[in-house]
C-alpha positions as CSV (number, residue, x, y, z in Angstrom):
1,X,0.4,0.0,-0.2
2,X,3.0,2.4,1.0
3,X,4.3,1.6,-2.7
4,X,1.0,2.5,-4.5
5,X,1.1,6.2,-2.2
6,X,5.0,6.6,-2.7
7,X,3.6,6.3,-6.7
8,X,1.1,8.2,-7.1
9,X,3.2,11.0,-4.8
10,X,5.0,10.8,-7.5
11,X,3.2,11.0,-10.7
12,X,1.7,13.6,-9.4
13,X,4.1,15.9,-8.6
14,X,6.7,14.7,-11.1
15,X,10.0,14.5,-8.4
16,X,10.6,11.3,-6.7
17,X,10.1,9.7,-3.0
18,X,12.3,7.8,-1.5
19,X,11.2,4.6,-0.7
20,X,12.7,4.1,1.9
21,X,11.2,6.1,5.1
22,X,13.8,9.1,6.7
23,X,14.8,8.0,10.5
24,X,13.0,11.8,11.6
25,X,9.4,10.4,9.5
26,X,9.5,7.0,11.4
27,X,11.2,8.0,14.2
28,X,7.6,10.0,14.5
29,X,5.4,5.7,14.0
30,X,1.7,5.5,14.9
31,X,2.7,8.9,16.3
32,X,-0.3,11.1,15.4
33,X,1.4,14.7,14.2
34,X,-1.9,16.6,15.3
35,X,-5.0,16.2,17.0
36,X,-7.2,14.2,14.0
37,X,-5.0,11.5,13.9
38,X,-2.9,12.6,10.7
39,X,0.3,11.2,10.9
40,X,3.8,12.3,10.0
41,X,3.3,10.5,5.7
42,X,-0.2,11.6,6.2
43,X,0.8,14.8,7.3
44,X,3.8,15.9,5.3
45,X,1.3,14.3,1.7
46,X,-1.4,17.2,3.2
47,X,2.2,19.3,2.6
48,X,3.0,18.1,-0.4
49,X,-0.7,18.9,-2.0
50,X,-1.3,22.7,-0.8
51,X,2.0,23.5,-2.7
52,X,1.8,21.9,-6.0
53,X,-1.9,22.7,-6.4
54,X,-1.4,26.1,-4.2
55,X,2.4,27.3,-4.6
56,X,3.0,26.2,-8.7
57,X,5.5,23.7,-6.6
58,X,7.9,25.8,-5.4
59,X,9.4,25.3,-1.7
60,X,10.4,28.9,-2.1
61,X,6.9,29.7,-2.1
62,X,5.2,27.8,-0.4
63,X,7.8,28.7,2.0
64,X,7.1,32.3,2.6
65,X,3.2,32.0,3.6
66,X,4.0,29.3,6.0
67,X,6.8,31.6,7.7
68,X,8.9,28.1,7.7
69,X,12.1,28.3,6.2
70,X,13.2,26.8,3.1
71,X,15.2,24.2,3.8
72,X,12.8,23.3,6.4
73,X,9.8,23.1,3.6
74,X,12.3,20.5,1.4
75,X,13.1,18.2,4.7
76,X,9.3,17.6,4.7
77,X,8.4,17.2,1.0
78,X,12.2,15.1,0.9
79,X,10.7,12.7,4.4
80,X,13.3,13.7,6.2
81,X,11.8,15.6,8.3
82,X,7.6,15.1,10.2
83,X,5.7,17.8,9.8
84,X,4.7,18.6,13.2
85,X,1.4,19.7,14.6
86,X,1.3,23.6,14.3
87,X,1.9,23.4,10.6
88,X,-0.5,21.1,9.7
89,X,-3.1,23.2,11.1
90,X,-1.9,26.5,9.4
91,X,-1.6,24.2,6.2
92,X,-5.6,22.6,6.9
93,X,-6.0,26.8,7.2
94,X,-4.7,27.6,4.2
95,X,-6.2,25.1,2.0
96,X,-9.5,26.5,3.2
97,X,-9.6,29.5,2.3
98,X,-8.0,28.9,-0.8
99,X,-10.3,26.3,-1.6
100,X,-7.6,23.6,-1.8
101,X,-8.1,20.3,-2.2
102,X,-5.8,18.8,-0.1
103,X,-7.4,15.9,2.2
């Protein structure tokens, strides 16, 4: 199932998705990253969809609107860092305000 999700994410974003989950994301395990029970991988997918659909797949534009460093955004997109609950809530709010479907 994860392999299918990786392939669909790669097809949707055009970027290679690392088939090996990195340590930072793997460490979250089944622990949710927000109050809705979103997993780290699910949070990354929300962020990726918002970036791709609302910010022309541009990490720099996305970082500006999120108020986070571009390096942190790139780490999320590569699965090197798990997003926190604050950023997931912020992303959902931005998506809602802009009418972008992310879930």
